[in-house]
C-alpha positions in Angstrom: -29.9 225.8 -125.2 -29.8 223.3 -122.3 -27.6 223.9 -119.4 -25.8 221.0 -117.8 -26.9 220.1 -114.3 -24.2 218.8 -112.1 -24.9 216.2 -109.3 -28.4 215.0 -110.6 -27.2 211.4 -111.5 -25.5 211.1 -108.2 -28.7 212.2 -106.3 -30.7 209.6 -108.2 -28.3 206.9 -107.3 -28.4 207.8 -103.7 -32.2 207.8 -103.7 -32.3 204.4 -105.3 -29.9 203.0 -102.6 -32.0 204.6 -99.8 -35.2 203.1 -101.3 -33.5 199.6 -101.5 -32.3 199.8 -97.9 -35.8 200.9 -96.8 -37.4 198.0 -98.7 -35.0 195.5 -97.2 -35.7 196.8 -93.7 -39.4 196.6 -94.3 -39.2 193.1 -95.6 -37.0 191.9 -92.7 -39.4 193.5 -90.2 -42.4 191.8 -91.9 -40.6 188.4 -91.9 -39.7 188.8 -88.2 -43.2 189.8 -87.3 -44.7 186.8 -89.2 -42.3 184.4 -87.5 -43.6 185.6 -84.2 -47.2 185.0 -85.0 -48.7 181.9 -83.3 -50.1 179.2 -85.7 -53.8 179.0 -86.0 -55.3 176.9 -83.2 -57.0 173.8 -84.5 -60.7 173.3 -83.8 -61.9 170.4 -81.7 -65.5 169.4 -81.0 -66.0 169.8 -77.3 -68.6 167.0 -77.3 -65.8 164.5 -78.2 -63.7 165.4 -75.2 -63.8 164.2 -71.6 -63.3 167.3 -69.3 -63.2 167.5 -65.6 -62.9 170.1 -62.9 -60.2 170.3 -60.3 -61.6 169.7 -56.8 -60.3 169.7 -53.3 -61.5 167.2 -50.7 -61.3 163.5 -49.8 -59.9 161.2 -52.5 -60.1 157.4 -52.4 -56.9 155.7 -53.6 -57.6 152.3 -55.2 -56.2 150.0 -57.7 -57.9 147.9 -60.4 -57.3 144.4 -61.7 -59.0 141.8 -63.8 -59.2 138.1 -62.9 -61.5 135.1 -62.5 -63.5 133.4 -59.8 -61.8 130.3 -58.5 -62.9 127.8 -55.8 -61.6 128.3 -52.3 -61.2 124.5 -52.1 -59.9 122.4 -54.9 -57.8 119.3 -55.3 -55.2 118.1 -57.8 -55.7 114.5 -58.8 -52.5 112.6 -59.3 -51.7 109.3 -61.0 -50.5 106.5 -58.7 -48.9 104.4 -61.4 -47.2 105.2 -64.6 -48.8 104.0 -67.8 -50.2 104.8 -71.2 -53.5 106.7 -71.4 -56.0 104.3 -73.0 -59.3 106.0 -72.4 -60.6 109.4 -71.1 -64.1 109.2 -69.6 -64.9 112.8 -68.7 -64.7 116.3 -70.0 -63.9 119.6 -68.4 -67.0 121.0 -66.6 -68.4 117.6 -65.7 -69.6 116.9 -62.2 -67.7 114.1 -60.6 -67.9 112.0 -57.4 -65.2 110.1 -55.5 -65.7 106.9 -57.5 -65.8 108.6 -61.0 -63.1 107.2 -63.3 -61.6 110.1 -65.0 -59.2 108.1 -67.3 -57.8 104.6 -67.7 -54.2 103.7 -68.1 -52.5 100.5 -69.3 -49.3 99.0 -68.0 -48.4 95.6 -69.5 -45.5 95.0 -67.0 -47.9 95.4 -64.1 -50.5 93.1 -65.6 -47.7 90.5 -66.2 -46.5 90.7 -62.6 -50.1 89.9 -61.4 -50.1 86.8 -63.6 -46.7 85.8 -62.3 -47.7 86.0 -58.7 -50.9 84.1 -59.4 -48.7 81.3 -60.9 -46.4 81.4 -57.9 -49.4 81.0 -55.6 -50.6 77.9 -57.5 -47.1 76.4 -57.4 -46.8 77.1 -53.7 -50.3 75.7 -53.0 -49.3 72.5 -54.9 -46.1 72.2 -52.9 -48.1 72.7 -49.7 -50.6 69.9 -50.6 -47.7 67.6 -51.5 -46.0 68.5 -48.2 -49.1 67.7 -46.2 -49.6 64.4 -48.1 -46.0 63.4 -47.5 -46.1 64.2 -43.8 -49.4 62.3 -43.5 -47.9 59.3 -45.2 -44.8 59.5 -43.1 -47.0 59.8 -39.9 -49.0 56.7 -40.9 -45.8 54.7 -41.5 -44.4 55.8 -38.2 -47.7 54.8 -36.4 -47.5 51.4 -38.0 -43.9 51.0 -37.0 -44.8 52.0 -33.4 -47.6 49.4 -33.3 -45.2 46.7 -34.5 -42.6 47.8 -31.9 -45.3 47.8 -29.2 -46.3 44.2 -30.1 -42.6 43.2 -29.9 -42.3 44.9 -26.5 -45.4 43.1 -25.2 -44.0 39.7 -26.4 -40.7 40.5 -24.8 -42.4 41.4 -21.5 -44.5 38.3 -21.6 -41.5 36.2 -22.3 -39.6 37.8 -19.4 -42.6 37.1 -17.1 -42.7 33.5 -18.3 -39.0 33.0 -17.7 -39.2 34.4 -14.2 -42.0 31.9 -13.3 -39.9 29.1 -14.8 -36.9 30.3 -12.8 -39.0 30.1 -9.6 -39.9 26.5 -10.5 -36.3 25.8 -11.1 -36.8 25.0 -14.7 -34.3 27.6 -16.1 -31.2 29.4 -15.0 -31.3 33.0 -13.5 -29.2 34.3 -16.4 -32.0 33.5 -18.9 -34.4 35.5 -16.7 -32.1 38.5 -16.7 -31.6 38.3 -20.5 -35.4 38.2 -21.0 -35.9 41.1 -18.7 -33.3 43.1 -20.6 -34.9 42.4 -23.9 -38.3 43.5 -22.5 -36.9 46.7 -21.1 -35.0 47.5 -24.4 -38.0 47.0 -26.6 -40.2 49.1 -24.3 -37.5 51.9 -24.4 -37.4 51.7 -28.2 -41.2 52.2 -28.3 -40.9 55.4 -26.2 -38.0 56.8 -28.3 -40.0 56.1 -31.5 -43.0 57.9 -30.0 -40.8 60.9 -29.2 -39.4 60.9 -32.7 -42.9 60.8 -34.1 -43.8 63.9 -32.0 -40.7 65.7 -33.1 -41.4 64.9 -36.8 -45.0 66.0 -36.3 -43.8 69.4 -34.9 -41.3 69.7 -37.7 -44.0 68.9 -40.3 -46.3 71.5 -38.7 -43.5 74.1 -38.9 -42.7 73.3 -42.5 -46.4 73.5 -43.4 -46.8 76.8 -41.4 -43.8 78.2 -43.3 -45.3 77.2 -46.6 -48.7 78.6 -45.6 -47.0 81.9 -44.6 -45.2 82.0 -48.0 -48.6 81.5 -49.7 -50.1 84.3 -47.6 -47.2 86.5 -48.5 -47.8 85.8 -52.1 -51.5 86.5 -51.8 -50.7 89.7 -50.0 -48.4 90.7 -52.9 -51.1 89.7 -55.3 -53.6 92.0 -53.5 -51.0 94.8 -53.7 -50.5 94.2 -57.4 -54.3 94.1 -58.0 -54.6 97.4 -56.2 -51.9 98.8 -58.4 -53.7 97.5 -61.4 -56.9 99.1 -60.1 -54.9 102.4 -59.6 -54.4 102.5 -63.4 -58.0 103.8 -63.3 -57.6 107.5 -62.3 -60.5 108.3 -59.9 -61.6 111.7 -58.8 -61.4 110.9 -55.1 -63.7 113.9 -54.2 -67.0 115.3 -55.3 -66.9 118.5 -57.4 -66.5 120.0 -60.8 -63.7 119.0 -63.1 -61.8 122.1 -64.0 -58.6 120.9 -65.6 -57.5 117.7 -67.4 -54.0 117.7 -68.7 -53.8 114.3 -70.4 -54.7 113.0 -73.8 -55.2 109.5 -75.3 -52.0 107.7 -76.1 -49.9 109.9 -73.7 -47.4 108.3 -71.4 -47.8 109.6 -67.8 -45.5 109.1 -64.9 -46.5 108.1 -61.4 -47.5 110.9 -59.0 -48.1 113.3 -61.9 -51.0 115.8 -61.3 -53.3 115.2 -64.3 -56.6 116.8 -63.2 -58.0 119.5 -61.0 -61.4 119.1 -59.3 -63.1 122.1 -57.6 -64.8 120.9 -54.5 -68.3 122.4 -53.9 -68.3 125.5 -51.7 -67.5 129.2 -51.8 -65.6 130.9 -54.6 -63.0 133.6 -54.3 -61.7 136.2 -56.8 -58.2 135.9 -58.1 -57.0 139.2 -59.5 -54.0 140.2 -61.6 -52.6 143.5 -60.4 -49.8 145.4 -62.3 -46.5 145.0 -60.4 -46.1 148.8 -60.4 -49.2 149.1 -58.2 -48.7 146.1 -56.1 -46.3 147.9 -53.7 -49.3 149.4 -51.9 -51.1 146.1 -51.4 -51.6 144.7 -47.9 -53.6 141.9 -46.4 -57.0 142.8 -45.1 -57.6 145.7 -47.6 -61.2 146.2 -48.6 -62.1 145.2 -52.2 -65.1 145.1 -54.5 -65.6 142.5 -57.2 -67.7 143.2 -60.3 -69.1 139.9 -61.6 -70.8 141.7 -64.5 -74.2 141.0 -62.8 -73.5 142.6 -59.5 -70.9 144.0 -57.1 -69.7 141.7 -54.3 -67.6 143.1 -51.3 -64.5 141.2 -50.3 -61.2 141.4 -48.5 -57.6 140.7 -49.6 -56.4 137.4 -48.0 -53.3 136.5 -50.0 -50.7 138.3 -52.1 -48.4 136.3 -54.3 -44.8 137.1 -53.3 -43.6 136.8 -56.9 -44.5 138.7 -60.0 -45.3 136.8 -63.2 -45.3 138.5 -66.6 -45.6 141.9 -65.0 -48.5 141.1 -62.7 -49.0 140.0 -59.1 -51.7 137.5 -58.2 -54.0 138.6 -55.4 -56.7 136.5 -53.7 -59.9 138.2 -52.5 -62.2 136.4 -50.2 -65.8 137.3 -51.0 -67.9 138.5 -48.1 -71.3 138.7 -49.8 -73.6 136.4 -51.7 -72.6 135.8 -55.3 -75.1 136.6 -58.0 -77.1 133.7 -59.4 -75.1 131.9 -62.2 -71.6 132.7 -60.8 -69.3 129.8 -61.5 -65.6 129.0 -61.4 -63.4 130.6 -64.1 -65.9 133.4 -64.7 -64.1 136.6 -65.5 -64.4 139.5 -63.1 -63.1 143.0 -62.4 -61.8 144.0 -59.0 -61.0 147.2 -57.2 -58.9 147.2 -54.0 -59.1 150.2 -51.7 -55.5 151.4 -50.7 -56.2 154.5 -48.6 -58.4 157.5 -48.1 -56.8 160.9 -48.5 -58.7 163.5 -46.5 -57.8 166.9 -48.0 -56.0 166.9 -51.4 -56.3 168.7 -54.7 -57.5 166.1 -57.3 -59.0 165.6 -60.7 -60.1 162.7 -62.8 -57.3 160.5 -64.0 -56.1 161.4 -67.6 -55.1 158.8 -70.2 -51.4 159.3 -69.4 -51.6 159.8 -65.7 -48.8 158.0 -63.8 -47.8 158.5 -60.1 -45.1 161.0 -59.3 -44.7 162.4 -62.8 -45.1 165.7 -64.7 -47.4 165.6 -67.7 -48.9 168.1 -70.2 -52.6 168.7 -69.9 -54.9 171.1 -71.8 -56.6 173.6 -69.4 -59.9 175.0 -70.7 -60.1 178.8 -70.5 -63.1 181.2 -70.3 -62.7 182.2 -74.0 -63.3 178.7 -75.2 -59.7 177.8 -75.9 -57.6 175.1 -74.3 -54.1 175.9 -73.3 -51.3 173.3 -72.7 -50.2 173.3 -69.1 -47.5 171.5 -67.2 -49.1 169.5 -64.3 -47.2 167.7 -61.5 -49.0 164.5 -60.4 -48.6 162.9 -56.9 -50.5 159.8 -55.9 -53.0 158.2 -58.3 -56.1 156.0 -58.0 -58.1 154.1 -60.6 -60.2 157.2 -61.5 -58.4 160.1 -59.8 -55.0 161.7 -59.5 -53.6 164.0 -56.9 -52.5 167.5 -58.2 -49.2 168.7 -56.7 -48.5 171.7 -59.0 -49.9 173.4 -62.1 -53.7 173.5 -61.4 -56.1 175.1 -58.9 -59.5 174.4 -57.6 -62.3 175.0 -60.1 -60.1 174.9 -63.2 -61.3 172.6 -66.0 -58.9 170.3 -67.8 -59.2 167.7 -70.6 -58.7 164.1 -69.5 -59.0 162.6 -73.0 -56.0 161.3 -74.9 -54.6 164.4 -76.7 -51.5 162.9 -78.2 -52.8 163.8 -81.7 -52.3 167.5 -80.8 -48.8 167.3 -79.4 -47.7 169.9 -82.0 -50.1 172.5 -80.6 -50.1 174.5 -77.5 -53.6 175.9 -77.9 -56.9 174.4 -79.1 -60.1 176.0 -80.1 -63.2 174.2 -78.7 -66.4 174.3 -80.6 
């Protein structure tokens, strides 16, 4: 018969508990170990990357900008009169000379004022002719009157002479002689006064005629001014050159003294570059520059820096010091590089896609085993193609300069 065994069930229960505890411990350890494993590094084709080695030595700091070629000498063409644009005779790019009529304006009020002055001149001329005729007629009448008075004076003098002879013969009284002499003297005096009056009237007539002639001359001068103003309704270039801008259209109303066209005078061209305002703080007059015209590199020098930034850029004028390639023309697009300074002994590498001055960035450093490891790099001064390394890299180490933002989730890459 079977004998009862005491404690067997309890032993089995204890073993099961121990097995369960051991299983849980093993599972936890495995989970912890798996959590500590690094994710598999993604593979990247090395041929698609842009690597560069860290170097020590001289580094050229420069900044880059784009722009256009513009004339060193140009002139804005203004309107001298307000009016309505009736006709445009040129197009942008045309060669013009000082007498070229760019556009024609109309101003009915100005035309009417010319006609009004012409009518005033005709009226004033008629008044002058009438005045001359009137004075001539008056002068003739006065001359006739003087002739009559002179005859009367001669008769009075002859009568006085006759009476004096008769008195000597005792034929008449002395009083009669005296009266005859008085009549002769009086008529002679009247002739002299009349002649004086004629002279005064003649001078007055000349003054009146001169005043009328002066008025006519003034009207004619005003007419010439108005005609010049009418002629100024034709907008002329005023200089020889190439038309670069024309800011009016047919039917447009323009005001006097408004700049409506820009003419580039023949001569040398300069480069006008747009530099990011974040880089413009290092710009100075006289800095050396090179201008890429797409068909050649032309040396130059900074001659003007705009004091104000517009839409995030600063305009810089570069005077060209070499011959421009054949075919260079105003408004041609160019690239420019301005030399800021030369650093003699610095640690530097090619500029990565996200390299900004005085920042800390993440770069992938290529190791000997063919993997690239994310590394913190502190950047100092930057140039167009290079950056100064302050911390994080050493001479001879190789880093990836390409944009690696697609791999921000990984700290290691496997290069194939």
